[in-house]
N, C-alpha and C positions, 0 to 999 in steps of 0.2 A: 515899548516891553523891554526890547533887547538893552536900548539905551538906558532906562530905569534902571535896569538889573544891571549892567557896566558901570552906571554910575553909584549903586548900592555897593559893589563888591569893590573898583578901583579908587576905594580911599586908603591914606596909609593908616588910618586908625583902624574902619574896618579890616582891613588886610590883616593885619596883628590878630585881630579878635577871629577871623576864620583860621589863621594857622595855628592859633591855642587848640580852635571849639576842630580845627581836624587830627589832633589830637586824641582828642579825649572832650567825651561832655562837659562842661562845668557851668557853676552856680557863678552868678555876680561878687559875689563875693571872693569866687577864684583868681576868674578873671583879674579884678584887681591884685591881687597879688601877683599876676605877672604883666599888666600892665602899669606899674605901681605911676608912669608920669602922668598918666591918663585919670581925669575927677571920675569919680562917681555920677555926676550928673550930666557927665556927657560920654562916657559908659553906656548907660539908660539908653540914651539918646540915638547912639548906632547902632544900640543892639537892636530897638523899637526899627529903625532904618533895614536893618538885615530880615529882619521877621515880616516888616511890610513887604519888601524884596520876595519872601519868600525862598531867602538865602538860610535861614537858622528856621530852628523852630523849636517848640519848647514842648521836650520828653516829659518833666516830668516836675511837679506841684504839690510842697508842701505845707501847712504849717508850722510855725516857729514862730512861738512867742508875739501870737495874733497878726503876725504879716506873712506873707506865702515868701517863700525863697521855692525861685523857677528854676530849671538845670538846663541849660541851652545845649545843640547840638544842631551840626549841619544836614540844611535837608538832604536826601541823598542826590548827588550830581548836580546839585544848584548852584554849588559855587564854582562853576568853572564853566567860564561861557561857551557857547558853542560854535562849530566855526559859523554858523547860519547867524548867529547876534552879535559877534566880529564882524560880522559882512556887511550889517547896515550900519554899523558907527561911521561919521562920518571923518576924515582926515583932520579936523583940529581936535575931535573927540578922542581920537586915537592917540595924539600928539599928549593931549593934557593927564588920559588916564597911565600912559607909559612913564612919562612924569611923575602921577602919583605913587604906581611903582616904586619907583626908583628912590621916592623920597621915603617910601617905608624901608627898600634895605640901605640907604644912606641912617636912619636913626638906629636901625638894628645895626648898624657895622660901627656907630658908636657906641653903643652899648658893648658892643665888643673889644673895643680897643679901651674901654675903662677896666677891663676883664686883669685876668692874666694871662697875657698874650704870649702864645710858642706860634708864630708862624709856620715852622719847619712842621713842626708835631701836626699842627692841624691843616698841613697843606693847601695853607691860604697863598694866592698867590693873583696877579692880574692877566691875564692871556688873552690874545684876539687869535684863533688862529685856522686862517681859510682853508674851505675844504670846496674842493672842486669833484661835484656829484651832476650824475645826471637826473633826469625824475623820477627813474625806478630806484637809484641807489641811492637819492634824498629820502627817499620813502620806506627803505629796506631801515638807513638809519634810529631813521625814528622810531621805527619798531623797537630794534634792537634798543635806543635808549631808554624808551618807555617799559621794556621788558627789564634793564639793569633796575633802575628807580626803582620799580616795583617790588623786586624782590630785597632792595633794604626798605623798603616803608614798614618800619618792625612796630610794634607799640612801646609803649615806655615803661623802661627797667629803671633799676633801681644804679646797677652799671654802665647806663646809657645819657648820654646827653644830646640835647637836640642842638641840631646840627644845620644851619642854612647855606642852603648852595646853589648861587646864583644861578639858574639856568642860563642857558647859552641859547641866543637866537642866530636864528637861518636867517639872514637877511641875502637875497640874490646883489651881490654888487652891479649898479647899473652901469659903471663905467668898464666891468669887465665885456670883455670880447668874447660870446658865448652862443652858440645856437640856438634863436628864438625858433617858435612855429607855431603854425596857425594850422588850425582844420576846419575842415568842411564835409558837412556830408551829403553824398551822392544816391539820386536813386536811380539804383539799375532797374531792367524788366522784371527779374522776382526777387530780387533782393538790394540791402542797402548797403553802402559801403563808406569807407570814412576815407577822407585823404589829407594827409599830413603834407605839409611845405615848409621847408625853410623860412623863416621870414628873414631874407635877403632878396634885394633889389635888384641885383646884379645878372641878368639874362638866363636863359632855360638852364635847365639841372636835368641832370640824371634822374632815373626814377627804378623804382623797385614796388613789386607787385605781391603781396604776401599771402598766400595761400595757405590755408588751412588744414588742422589735420582731420580727422574722419568725429562725426558724431554731429551732431546740433549744437555748434559753438556760432557765439555772434562774430562781430569782426573786433572784437576784443581780447575772446578765445576763451568767454567765459559761458554757462550750462546753466540752466536752473538749479544743479546742485552743488556748484563749485563757483568759484571766482577765481581764474589763474593768471586773469589779465597778460596772458602772455604776447599776443599781435599786438598790444598797446604799445608793451615795455619793447618789441623786437619793432616797431616804426619808430618810435624815439630813439633807438641806437642808429637807426638807416637815417633817421633827421638829422641826429646829429651832424654826423658824416657827410651828411651836405647832400641828402637826397631826397626827394618826394616818394611819397608812398602811398600805398591804396591796398585797403585791406576791406573785407566785407562779409556778412553775415552767409551761412549757411542757407540753402533755402528750406523748406516746410520745417521751423523751427519747435513747434507746436505739435509738425507731423510728418518727422525725419523717416518715419520707414516709408513714406509716400517717394523719396526720394532716389534718386538713381545716379550711376558713375556719370551716365551721358548727362543728364542736368547737374552735374557736377563741373565738369566740361565746358558746356557751353557756358554756363556760368562765369568760369575762370578767363575764358578765350573774350564773352562781354567784357569784365572789368578791366582785363590788358588795353584793350581797346580806349574804353575809357579814359584809364591812364593814361595812354598815349595821346591822346587830343588832349590834354590840360594846355592850355597855355604856357603855365612853365614848364611842361618839360619838354627834355631833347626827344625826341623818338629816336634818335641814335645808341640812344645810351639807355636801354632800357633792360633791368634785369628783372627776372620772377625770383622769388626766396619762396621753396616748398617746404612745408613743415607737414612731417610723417605722411598719412593720406597724400597731402598737398605736394612732395615731393612725386611721388607717383605720378599728379597730375601734372605736376610744372616738366618732367620731362614727355607726360604723353603731347603736350601741347606746344613744346617751345619750338619744332624747325617750322611748323605751319605757318607762328607770329613773327616768328624770324627775331626771336627776342637775342639780345646781345648776351649773354651769359645765365646758369642756374647756379643758384645756392640751393643744395638737396639737404634739408636739415632731418633728422632723425630717422631717414627713411629711404636712403638710396640699395642697391645692390638686394634689393629683393621686391618682392608683390605682396600684395596685402595677405594674401593666401600663407603666402612664406613667412611674414612678418607673424600672423596668426598662430601656426604651427610653433615656432621661437617660443613665443608667449606659454602657450600650452607645456611645451618641452623644460619653462625655467619653471613653471608652474610645479611639476610634474617630480622636477629633483626636489623639491622645497618638502614637499610631500614626505617623498620617499625617504629625506632625511629627518622627518618629525620623530623624537624620540619617546620613551615614556609611552604612557594610558594612550593618549593622542595616535605616538605612531603606528602602536599597536594594534586599534581599534580602525585607524587606515587600513592597516595590512589588512583586517580581519573583514572587511567590509568591501574590498578591492576596489577603494573609492578613486585608483589611477585610472584601472582596464577597465571599468564604466564610465569613465567618463571619457573616455578613449575612441569607445563602440559608440557613444551618446553622440561626439564632435562629427563621427565617419557619417553617421545614419543622418545626422544635421546637412549635413553638406550635401550629401545624396539629394535629399529631398529638396536645396537649395538648386542644384545643380538641373534634378528632373521637373519640376514643376511648372506651370505653364503660366502660372498667376506671379506677378511681379510684387504682390505680398502673402504672405502665409501665416496660418496661425498656428504658435507653439505654445500651448499648454495657455491656451486662449491671450498669446501675447502676440501682436503684431511685428514679422522680421519684414527686413527688408531682402526679398529671394531675387530681386531684379537689380538689387545693388551686388550680391554677393556670387551672380551669375556673370555679371559682369568682369568681375575682376578676378574669378578664374581666367576669363579668357587672357588678360594680360602678360604677355613675356617682357619684361621689362627690357629686355639684350637688345629688345629686337629694335628698341627707341633708341638707346645706348651706342648701337652700332650707326643706327642714319645723322646720329649728331656730331655735329663738329664745331660747333661753339665752345667756349671755353665752361668746364663745369666744375664748381667747390663741392664735394662731397662730405658732410660731418655729421658725425656721431657720437654720443658721449658714451667713457666705459663704463658708465651707470646706466645705462639705457634694455631693460628689460623688455619694452616694447618693440625696439628694433633693432637687431642683433650689429654691435660692431664689428663684428668680423665677418659681416657681409657685405665689408668695404676692399677686401680681399678681390671678389672675383672683377671689380671696378680696373685696377690694375694694367691689364691687356688697354685698356682704354688713353691713347696718348692726349685728351683734352679734360681729363679728368682728374683733379686734384684729390686725393682724399686725406680727411686728418680725424681721427681720433681724441676729443678733449678728454683730459682723464676728471674721474671724478663730475660729470656733466649725466643729468637723468633727460627722461625723456621731453621736459616740458623747460628743456634750456637751460636749468638753472647746477648748480653746485650742488651736490648731495653726501654729506660726511658719511653717512651710516650705510652698512650694507642695502644693497637695494634688494625687493623683495616682491614677488605676483603678491604675496600673500596680504601685504600691509601696503599697498600700492597707492591708493588714494590718500592713505593717512600722511604716506611720505613724502607724496605732492605737497599735499595742504602744508606740510612743515616747511616745502619750500618758495610756496607762491610768493613770499614778502619778499623775496632777495632780488635781487636785480640780474636783468641775462646774464650768464660765465663771461667773467670779464675775459677770460680767453677766447671765446668763439668771439665776442665783437674784436678782439685784433685782430684774428686770424681773417676774418669777414672782411673788415675795413683792409686791412694789408692787399688781398687778396682783388676787391673792387678797386682800387687806386693801380694797382697793378694792369686790371683791365684797360682801365678809361684811359691810362696814358699812351698803352701798344697800339688803345686807339686814334690818340693823336699822336704817335709816333709812324704810322701810317698813312695819314690823310696827307 
């Protein structure tokens, strides 16, 4: 089906028909006026081919002087080949359809040259612009490109001419020396993990274990409610630097309330050893990059595992309880700043005072509970996980660690306090960096951060690449650590 549909669409004349119907539904006579070089019998034949392939449909039929005049329109989304349909085409079919496509463009260009041509005014030119992009950057570019095209897909109007824009083609230059990668899924005791390896044959490579933040996230950084792909993108960043990476699911994705901090520490240790034992890995150059809660777990396990160094992303200088308090105070500040009726109502209902009391009561209940799981208004909550985090003193671990540590938080992070990095200054092995405009999911955010619009703002940045400055800082720091170790060998 995919091949026949491609054959139907990717024909010079049929592509011109589709282009006309993309602007508005047309009758045969209206199409003949637009495609004056196409005989009527030929046009009917191509219309029948498109209709049979369900690319177009008849939306109206009316009798005029004993004949039936049909109005054709594109069937919704069917004039576009899906990724799956394109995937099934052979190399020969791809080349043939590519030539058909450019045959159509050549025909349109010929018609353009016969008109009143003004190259400068029309913005005409021949350009080939190489773009050097990571996988995540290319995805962000394509999404931005689509948004730009969508913005200017305007309806026909008297003062608007139809302008053909030759689409850009993003080919990966096979001659370009860029890091490729291969992935392999591993099964650990309680979780699945994804190993990403630079596709280079020369020797063993340094490696980075990625430990994710709190919540039921899979090894890409996704939950049932949203897809951030932050850890997939982070792995790609490290792999393009030449590092093997391992990232893994959280335990009990479908029943995360059962998972304790002890469980998470155990899974992190097992993941570290699994990465350490990979044949491609230089086990003397094994770093840990922890994000949010993962930064705390990385700090807790680093000494026992003899990690080469730590990268603490959006989670250094605080324990989880302190980070939670920071988030609440940010929210209270926003509520206090509300004006108008909403602000008056918040004050009248004493929203902040009541929420403070509710939070205090909840933490007291977690602390005193004998059970691992408690029900709060019928919702099961992980009391054991909270109790364990209440016992964590991060400075106890900072004081014991002698390995190099890079602690990074974004200036627009509302879940981890960037000012908390100040408490790390006395520790000589810890280097701290605040990335301008970076949020908690490691993306650049232009809008002012808000706890009350948190998920909306995150979702707006999910398609963006990992903050470029973050990549540069991590890359430089890792290179410095590798070179430093080599100079001492």
